[in-house]
N, CA and C atoms as an extended XYZ file, in Angstrom:
423
Properties=species:S:1:pos:R:3:atomname:S:1:resname:S:1:resid:I:1 pbc="F F F"
N       -74.558       92.819       40.858 N   MET     1
C       -73.745       93.084       42.022 CA  MET     1
C       -74.213       92.264       43.201 C   MET     1
N       -75.532       92.241       43.408 N   HIS     2
C       -76.062       91.532       44.563 CA  HIS     2
C       -75.763       90.030       44.466 C   HIS     2
N       -75.875       89.459       43.271 N   CYS     3
C       -75.615       88.032       43.074 CA  CYS     3
C       -74.150       87.704       43.315 C   CYS     3
N       -73.254       88.614       42.912 N   PHE     4
C       -71.830       88.380       43.152 CA  PHE     4
C       -71.555       88.296       44.653 C   PHE     4
N       -72.179       89.169       45.435 N   GLY     5
C       -72.021       89.149       46.891 CA  GLY     5
C       -72.546       87.857       47.490 C   GLY     5
N       -73.683       87.366       46.971 N   CYS     6
C       -74.247       86.098       47.451 CA  CYS     6
C       -73.304       84.940       47.139 C   CYS     6
N       -72.760       84.932       45.933 N   ARG     7
C       -71.835       83.857       45.546 CA  ARG     7
C       -70.593       83.876       46.435 C   ARG     7
N       -70.091       85.071       46.701 N   PHE     8
C       -68.911       85.194       47.555 CA  PHE     8
C       -69.212       84.670       48.956 C   PHE     8
N       -70.366       85.006       49.502 N   LEU     9
C       -70.761       84.556       50.834 CA  LEU     9
C       -70.911       83.039       50.875 C   LEU     9
N       -71.514       82.465       49.855 N   ILE    10
C       -71.676       81.009       49.789 CA  ILE    10
C       -70.312       80.333       49.699 C   ILE    10
N       -69.426       80.869       48.871 N   ALA    11
C       -68.083       80.295       48.733 CA  ALA    11
C       -67.327       80.372       50.061 C   ALA    11
N       -67.450       81.487       50.760 N   ALA    12
C       -66.778       81.633       52.055 CA  ALA    12
C       -67.311       80.623       53.071 C   ALA    12
N       -68.618       80.405       53.072 N   CYS    13
C       -69.218       79.419       53.984 CA  CYS    13
C       -68.745       78.002       53.661 C   CYS    13
N       -68.627       77.689       52.367 N   LEU    14
C       -68.140       76.362       51.974 CA  LEU    14
C       -66.706       76.134       52.431 C   LEU    14
N       -65.849       77.140       52.258 N   VAL    15
C       -64.458       77.022       52.698 CA  VAL    15
C       -64.402       76.823       54.205 C   VAL    15
N       -65.162       77.594       54.953 N   ALA    16
C       -65.189       77.447       56.411 CA  ALA    16
C       -65.696       76.059       56.807 C   ALA    16
N       -66.691       75.571       56.105 N   GLY    17
C       -67.218       74.236       56.387 CA  GLY    17
C       -66.206       73.144       56.124 C   GLY    17
N       -65.424       73.270       55.030 N   PHE    18
C       -64.385       72.275       54.726 CA  PHE    18
C       -63.295       72.297       55.788 C   PHE    18
N       -62.939       73.477       56.264 N   ARG    19
C       -61.925       73.563       57.324 CA  ARG    19
C       -62.418       72.901       58.592 C   ARG    19
N       -63.673       73.118       58.956 N   THR    20
C       -64.244       72.486       60.144 CA  THR    20
C       -64.284       70.984       59.979 C   THR    20
N       -64.697       70.505       58.814 N   LEU    21
C       -64.753       69.077       58.544 CA  LEU    21
C       -63.365       68.466       58.619 C   LEU    21
N       -62.371       69.144       58.048 N   SER    22
C       -61.005       68.656       58.069 CA  SER    22
C       -60.489       68.541       59.494 C   SER    22
N       -60.750       69.551       60.329 N   ALA    23
C       -60.311       69.507       61.721 CA  ALA    23
C       -61.022       68.414       62.484 C   ALA    23
N       -62.275       68.152       62.168 N   ALA    24
C       -63.035       67.131       62.883 CA  ALA    24
C       -62.538       65.732       62.557 C   ALA    24
N       -61.819       65.582       61.438 N   GLN    25
C       -61.347       64.262       61.045 CA  GLN    25
C       -60.025       63.894       61.709 C   GLN    25
N       -59.435       64.768       62.481 N   THR    26
C       -58.188       64.489       63.171 CA  THR    26
C       -58.420       64.587       64.669 C   THR    26
N       -58.024       63.543       65.382 N   VAL    27
C       -58.131       63.514       66.832 CA  VAL    27
C       -56.744       63.783       67.387 C   VAL    27
N       -56.663       64.558       68.448 N   GLY    28
C       -55.361       64.859       69.024 CA  GLY    28
C       -55.334       64.699       70.531 C   GLY    28
N       -54.180       64.280       71.036 N   LEU    29
C       -53.940       64.138       72.469 CA  LEU    29
C       -52.605       64.777       72.813 C   LEU    29
N       -52.464       65.246       74.034 N   THR    30
C       -51.157       65.653       74.539 CA  THR    30
C       -50.860       64.801       75.761 C   THR    30
N       -49.591       64.460       75.905 N   VAL    31
C       -49.183       63.634       77.043 CA  VAL    31
C       -47.754       64.012       77.440 C   VAL    31
N       -47.504       64.025       78.741 N   ASP    32
C       -46.160       64.233       79.265 CA  ASP    32
C       -45.621       62.867       79.664 C   ASP    32
N       -44.576       62.433       78.988 N   VAL    33
C       -43.991       61.116       79.239 CA  VAL    33
C       -42.734       61.320       80.085 C   VAL    33
N       -42.706       60.756       81.310 N   PRO    34
C       -41.580       60.997       82.216 CA  PRO    34
C       -40.389       60.055       82.016 C   PRO    34
N       -40.374       59.295       80.917 N   PHE    35
C       -39.287       58.346       80.690 CA  PHE    35
C       -38.993       58.247       79.200 C   PHE    35
N       -37.814       57.743       78.879 N   GLN    36
C       -37.427       57.490       77.490 CA  GLN    36
C       -38.267       56.330       76.969 C   GLN    36
N       -38.640       56.378       75.673 N   PHE    37
C       -39.461       55.311       75.104 CA  PHE    37
C       -39.204       55.171       73.612 C   PHE    37
N       -39.659       54.066       73.062 N   ASN    38
C       -39.513       53.804       71.633 CA  ASN    38
C       -40.845       53.982       70.928 C   ASN    38
N       -40.772       54.492       69.704 N   VAL    39
C       -41.877       54.437       68.758 CA  VAL    39
C       -41.276       53.718       67.567 C   VAL    39
N       -41.682       52.481       67.386 N   GLY    40
C       -41.025       51.658       66.380 CA  GLY    40
C       -39.584       51.446       66.784 C   GLY    40
N       -38.683       51.760       65.877 N   GLU    41
C       -37.247       51.592       66.143 CA  GLU    41
C       -36.616       52.874       66.702 C   GLU    41
N       -37.383       53.958       66.758 N   THR    42
C       -36.851       55.255       67.181 CA  THR    42
C       -36.969       55.440       68.684 C   THR    42
N       -35.863       55.824       69.334 N   VAL    43
C       -35.843       56.101       70.771 CA  VAL    43
C       -36.109       57.585       70.970 C   VAL    43
N       -37.086       57.893       71.832 N   LEU    44
C       -37.455       59.284       72.108 CA  LEU    44
C       -37.195       59.609       73.579 C   LEU    44
N       -36.799       60.853       73.854 N   PRO    45
C       -36.546       61.241       75.241 CA  PRO    45
C       -37.853       61.521       75.990 C   PRO    45
N       -37.759       61.534       77.305 N   ALA    46
C       -38.893       61.966       78.119 CA  ALA    46
C       -39.270       63.374       77.676 C   ALA    46
N       -40.561       63.714       77.771 N   GLY    47
C       -40.971       65.059       77.383 CA  GLY    47
C       -42.439       65.150       77.049 C   GLY    47
N       -42.808       66.292       76.490 N   HIS    48
C       -44.197       66.588       76.121 CA  HIS    48
C       -44.400       66.201       74.660 C   HIS    48
N       -45.475       65.438       74.383 N   TYR    49
C       -45.749       64.966       73.031 CA  TYR    49
C       -47.202       65.212       72.652 C   TYR    49
N       -47.413       65.398       71.354 N   VAL    50
C       -48.750       65.514       70.779 CA  VAL    50
C       -48.929       64.317       69.858 C   VAL    50
N       -50.060       63.630       70.001 N   ILE    51
C       -50.391       62.497       69.145 CA  ILE    51
C       -51.578       62.912       68.293 C   ILE    51
N       -51.403       62.868       66.972 N   LEU    52
C       -52.468       63.222       66.038 CA  LEU    52
C       -52.900       61.965       65.294 C   LEU    52
N       -54.210       61.782       65.171 N   VAL    53
C       -54.751       60.596       64.516 CA  VAL    53
C       -55.713       61.027       63.418 C   VAL    53
N       -55.245       61.056       62.179 N   PRO    54
C       -56.184       61.292       61.078 CA  PRO    54
C       -57.100       60.078       60.940 C   PRO    54
N       -58.062       60.130       60.045 N   GLU    55
C       -59.015       59.028       59.909 CA  GLU    55
C       -58.391       57.759       59.333 C   GLU    55
N       -57.237       57.865       58.675 N   ASP    56
C       -56.632       56.651       58.124 CA  ASP    56
C       -55.896       55.885       59.225 C   ASP    56
N       -55.076       54.936       58.867 N   ASP    57
C       -54.393       54.097       59.845 CA  ASP    57
C       -53.076       54.680       60.324 C   ASP    57
N       -52.768       55.898       59.941 N   ALA    58
C       -51.512       56.521       60.347 CA  ALA    58
C       -51.683       57.250       61.674 C   ALA    58
N       -50.592       57.339       62.414 N   VAL    59
C       -50.537       58.110       63.647 CA  VAL    59
C       -49.326       59.017       63.520 C   VAL    59
N       -49.499       60.265       63.900 N   LYS    60
C       -48.394       61.216       63.835 CA  LYS    60
C       -48.067       61.656       65.253 C   LYS    60
N       -46.813       61.514       65.641 N   LEU    61
C       -46.345       61.906       66.961 CA  LEU    61
C       -45.450       63.122       66.801 C   LEU    61
N       -45.814       64.214       67.481 N   LEU    62
C       -45.039       65.450       67.419 CA  LEU    62
C       -44.341       65.647       68.752 C   LEU    62
N       -43.040       65.913       68.698 N   GLY    63
C       -42.274       66.088       69.924 CA  GLY    63
C       -41.491       67.380       69.916 C   GLY    63
N       -40.500       67.406       70.785 N   GLN    64
C       -39.661       68.582       70.929 CA  GLN    64
C       -38.821       68.793       69.675 C   GLN    64
N       -38.386       70.019       69.464 N   ASN    65
C       -37.538       70.389       68.324 CA  ASN    65
C       -38.182       70.030       66.989 C   ASN    65
N       -39.508       70.154       66.910 N   GLU    66
C       -40.276       69.917       65.685 CA  GLU    66
C       -40.093       68.505       65.125 C   GLU    66
N       -39.783       67.546       65.991 N   MET    67
C       -39.636       66.165       65.581 CA  MET    67
C       -41.013       65.582       65.263 C   MET    67
N       -41.108       64.852       64.150 N   THR    68
C       -42.358       64.222       63.745 CA  THR    68
C       -42.088       62.772       63.375 C   THR    68
N       -42.900       61.867       63.889 N   ILE    69
C       -42.792       60.455       63.540 CA  ILE    69
C       -44.165       59.980       63.105 C   ILE    69
N       -44.228       59.243       61.997 N   LYS    70
C       -45.474       58.641       61.535 CA  LYS    70
C       -45.357       57.136       61.656 C   LYS    70
N       -46.397       56.503       62.194 N   VAL    71
C       -46.430       55.049       62.325 CA  VAL    71
C       -47.823       54.540       61.978 C   VAL    71
N       -47.911       53.267       61.686 N   LYS    72
C       -49.195       52.616       61.387 CA  LYS    72
C       -49.824       52.116       62.684 C   LYS    72
N       -51.162       52.119       62.709 N   ALA    73
C       -51.877       51.655       63.896 CA  ALA    73
C       -53.212       51.040       63.491 C   ALA    73
N       -53.733       50.208       64.366 N   ASN    74
C       -55.048       49.592       64.188 CA  ASN    74
C       -56.003       50.153       65.236 C   ASN    74
N       -57.291       50.015       64.996 N   HIS    75
C       -58.292       50.445       65.980 CA  HIS    75
C       -58.256       49.529       67.198 C   HIS    75
N       -58.497       50.122       68.370 N   VAL    76
C       -58.605       49.363       69.614 CA  VAL    76
C       -60.079       49.337       69.973 C   VAL    76
N       -60.564       48.176       70.386 N   SER    77
C       -61.999       48.005       70.578 CA  SER    77
C       -62.575       48.654       71.826 C   SER    77
N       -61.865       48.669       72.930 N   ALA    78
C       -62.465       49.147       74.180 CA  ALA    78
C       -61.758       50.395       74.695 C   ALA    78
N       -62.486       51.504       74.856 N   PRO    79
C       -61.880       52.707       75.438 CA  PRO    79
C       -61.726       52.531       76.953 C   PRO    79
N       -60.908       53.355       77.605 N   PRO    80
C       -60.783       53.282       79.060 CA  PRO    80
C       -62.137       53.484       79.733 C   PRO    80
N       -62.311       52.900       80.884 N   ARG    81
C       -63.612       52.941       81.569 CA  ARG    81
C       -64.041       54.329       82.011 C   ARG    81
N       -63.130       55.148       82.494 N   ASP    82
C       -63.528       56.450       83.041 CA  ASP    82
C       -63.684       57.529       81.980 C   ASP    82
N       -63.457       57.195       80.711 N   GLY    83
C       -63.641       58.154       79.638 CA  GLY    83
C       -62.507       59.146       79.486 C   GLY    83
N       -61.429       58.968       80.256 N   ALA    84
C       -60.290       59.878       80.156 CA  ALA    84
C       -59.411       59.484       78.978 C   ALA    84
N       -58.659       60.448       78.478 N   GLY    85
C       -57.660       60.122       77.479 CA  GLY    85
C       -56.549       59.339       78.138 C   GLY    85
N       -55.983       58.390       77.415 N   MET    86
C       -54.972       57.519       78.007 CA  MET    86
C       -53.951       57.130       76.952 C   MET    86
N       -52.690       57.052       77.365 N   VAL    87
C       -51.609       56.578       76.518 CA  VAL    87
C       -50.940       55.438       77.260 C   VAL    87
N       -50.735       54.322       76.566 N   SER    88
C       -50.231       53.107       77.194 CA  SER    88
C       -48.905       52.682       76.565 C   SER    88
N       -48.005       52.164       77.396 N   PHE    89
C       -46.690       51.713       76.958 CA  PHE    89
C       -46.476       50.269       77.372 C   PHE    89
N       -45.872       49.471       76.486 N   ASN    90
C       -45.408       48.134       76.831 CA  ASN    90
C       -43.954       48.272       77.245 C   ASN    90
N       -43.633       47.848       78.468 N   CYS    91
C       -42.265       47.970       78.973 CA  CYS    91
C       -41.688       46.593       79.260 C   CYS    91
N       -40.473       46.396       78.809 N   TYR    92
C       -39.719       45.165       79.033 CA  TYR    92
C       -38.435       45.594       79.728 C   TYR    92
N       -38.356       45.365       81.034 N   GLY    93
C       -37.215       45.881       81.787 CA  GLY    93
C       -37.257       47.399       81.749 C   GLY    93
N       -36.164       48.022       81.287 N   ASN    94
C       -36.122       49.496       81.231 CA  ASN    94
C       -36.404       50.034       79.833 C   ASN    94
N       -36.893       49.188       78.932 N   ARG    95
C       -37.201       49.626       77.566 CA  ARG    95
C       -38.713       49.651       77.362 C   ARG    95
N       -39.250       50.832       77.063 N   CYS    96
C       -40.701       50.998       76.890 CA  CYS    96
C       -41.026       51.364       75.444 C   CYS    96
N       -42.168       50.860       74.965 N   PHE    97
C       -42.636       51.107       73.611 CA  PHE    97
C       -44.038       51.701       73.662 C   PHE    97
N       -44.256       52.807       72.936 N   LEU    98
C       -45.608       53.351       72.819 CA  LEU    98
C       -46.472       52.258       72.203 C   LEU    98
N       -47.586       51.938       72.881 N   SER    99
C       -48.375       50.786       72.470 CA  SER    99
C       -49.768       51.152       71.977 C   SER    99
N       -50.552       51.842       72.830 N   ARG   100
C       -51.923       52.206       72.434 CA  ARG   100
C       -52.343       53.484       73.139 C   ARG   100
N       -53.423       54.059       72.621 N   PHE   101
C       -53.952       55.270       73.244 CA  PHE   101
C       -55.416       55.426       72.893 C   PHE   101
N       -56.097       56.209       73.726 N   TRP   102
C       -57.524       56.479       73.544 CA  TRP   102
C       -57.776       57.965       73.702 C   TRP   102
N       -58.658       58.479       72.877 N   SER   103
C       -59.060       59.873       72.964 CA  SER   103
C       -60.354       59.972       73.754 C   SER   103
N       -60.449       60.894       74.707 N   PRO   104
C       -61.684       61.027       75.482 CA  PRO   104
C       -62.823       61.645       74.685 C   PRO   104
N       -62.510       62.446       73.681 N   ARG   105
C       -63.549       63.168       72.953 CA  ARG   105
C       -64.246       62.322       71.907 C   ARG   105
N       -63.495       61.497       71.222 N   ALA   106
C       -64.073       60.787       70.091 CA  ALA   106
C       -64.200       59.286       70.346 C   ALA   106
N       -63.861       58.838       71.547 N   ASN   107
C       -63.869       57.411       71.860 CA  ASN   107
C       -63.108       56.604       70.819 C   ASN   107
N       -62.008       57.172       70.363 N   ILE   108
C       -61.168       56.504       69.383 CA  ILE   108
C       -59.976       55.904       70.111 C   ILE   108
N       -59.729       54.641       69.852 N   GLY   109
C       -58.557       53.979       70.392 CA  GLY   109
C       -57.719       53.436       69.256 C   GLY   109
N       -56.413       53.508       69.414 N   LYS   110
C       -55.490       52.994       68.402 CA  LYS   110
C       -54.405       52.174       69.085 C   LYS   110
N       -53.968       51.146       68.380 N   GLU   111
C       -52.854       50.327       68.848 CA  GLU   111
C       -51.785       50.336       67.765 C   GLU   111
N       -50.575       50.733       68.140 N   LEU   112
C       -49.481       50.770       67.187 CA  LEU   112
C       -49.039       49.351       66.858 C   LEU   112
N       -48.647       49.155       65.618 N   LEU   113
C       -48.106       47.863       65.218 CA  LEU   113
C       -46.756       47.682       65.905 C   LEU   113
N       -46.477       46.474       66.387 N   LYS   114
C       -45.213       46.217       67.075 CA  LYS   114
C       -44.061       46.235       66.071 C   LYS   114
N       -42.996       46.897       66.478 N   SER   115
C       -41.796       46.950       65.645 CA  SER   115
C       -41.048       45.619       65.742 C   SER   115
N       -40.089       45.432       64.851 N   HIS   116
C       -39.257       44.233       64.902 CA  HIS   116
C       -38.504       44.171       66.227 C   HIS   116
N       -38.033       45.323       66.695 N   LEU   117
C       -37.298       45.384       67.952 CA  LEU   117
C       -38.167       44.931       69.119 C   LEU   117
N       -39.394       45.432       69.206 N   GLU   118
C       -40.277       45.024       70.300 CA  GLU   118
C       -40.603       43.532       70.208 C   GLU   118
N       -40.855       43.046       69.016 N   LYS   119
C       -41.132       41.615       68.847 CA  LYS   119
C       -39.955       40.773       69.306 C   LYS   119
N       -38.726       41.185       68.964 N   ASP   120
C       -37.533       40.448       69.376 CA  ASP   120
C       -37.389       40.422       70.892 C   ASP   120
N       -37.611       41.563       71.527 N   ILE   121
C       -37.503       41.642       72.989 CA  ILE   121
C       -38.587       40.782       73.642 C   ILE   121
N       -39.808       40.843       73.124 N   ALA   122
C       -40.912       40.044       73.682 CA  ALA   122
C       -40.632       38.548       73.523 C   ALA   122
N       -40.051       38.149       72.385 N   GLU   123
C       -39.752       36.732       72.152 CA  GLU   123
C       -38.666       36.206       73.075 C   GLU   123
N       -37.793       37.081       73.576 N   ARG   124
C       -36.761       36.665       74.530 CA  ARG   124
C       -37.356       36.281       75.873 C   ARG   124
N       -38.617       36.667       76.080 N   GLY   125
C       -39.290       36.320       77.331 CA  GLY   125
C       -39.108       37.332       78.441 C   GLY   125
N       -38.662       38.547       78.098 N   ASP   126
C       -38.529       39.588       79.125 CA  ASP   126
C       -39.900       39.892       79.726 C   ASP   126
N       -39.924       40.210       81.016 N   GLN   127
C       -41.156       40.516       81.734 CA  GLN   127
C       -41.839       41.741       81.120 C   GLN   127
N       -43.123       41.596       80.784 N   LEU   128
C       -43.898       42.704       80.222 CA  LEU   128
C       -44.643       43.425       81.339 C   LEU   128
N       -44.474       44.743       81.366 N   THR   129
C       -45.215       45.606       82.278 CA  THR   129
C       -45.895       46.664       81.427 C   THR   129
N       -47.123       47.015       81.766 N   THR   130
C       -47.833       48.065       81.041 CA  THR   130
C       -47.891       49.309       81.912 C   THR   130
N       -47.538       50.441       81.335 N   ILE   131
C       -47.633       51.731       82.020 CA  ILE   131
C       -48.652       52.570       81.260 C   ILE   131
N       -49.626       53.110       81.985 N   ALA   132
C       -50.661       53.957       81.375 CA  ALA   132
C       -50.552       55.369       81.944 C   ALA   132
N       -50.588       56.353       81.062 N   LEU   133
C       -50.532       57.761       81.456 CA  LEU   133
C       -51.795       58.465       80.984 C   LEU   133
N       -52.308       59.371       81.811 N   LYS   134
C       -53.470       60.181       81.396 CA  LYS   134
C       -53.027       61.169       80.327 C   LYS   134
N       -53.914       61.391       79.367 N   ALA   135
C       -53.641       62.328       78.275 CA  ALA   135
C       -54.778       63.329       78.186 C   ALA   135
N       -54.447       64.511       77.703 N   LYS   136
C       -55.446       65.573       77.537 CA  LYS   136
C       -55.765       65.741       76.050 C   LYS   136
N       -56.961       66.196       75.755 N   PRO   137
C       -57.292       66.483       74.345 CA  PRO   137
C       -56.396       67.606       73.822 C   PRO   137
N       -56.028       67.511       72.576 N   TYR   138
C       -55.221       68.531       71.920 CA  TYR   138
C       -56.135       69.374       71.063 C   TYR   138
N       -56.069       70.664       71.235 N   GLU   139
C       -56.869       71.592       70.442 CA  GLU   139
C       -56.167       71.875       69.135 C   GLU   139
N       -56.730       71.435       68.027 N   LEU   140
C       -56.121       71.675       66.725 CA  LEU   140
C       -56.197       73.151       66.388 C   LEU   140
N       -55.114       73.645       65.797 N   GLN   141
C       -55.051       75.071       65.480 CA  GLN   141
C       -55.029       75.302       64.019 C   GLN   141
């Protein structure tokens, strides 16, 4: 009986440890975007968004009405200087594209791969402006 209780306790600790490890492998940010923007070819409205970054090269963007978008991204070498979370957009005229972001907790930066649409607009020679917004850490649940 006593050994069964020990095994159960050890198994419970292992499960809790795997859950903690799994949560630690995902970085999250929240950001309020005051303008319409593109993620790849998809146009998104202004609003509150959650950006989740698992350890692989994928980025998951969660928005209103349970909308989810997954895109590929590369690591960014330099985090913002003040250590704050930041989300950056490349804007050409009135069209903005989610470009890169940094997490304040894990010093992780990611840059989204440019979509065909963004590449086409950039090749036309439209003026590029960068807009950076502060982001808060997202508490995984």
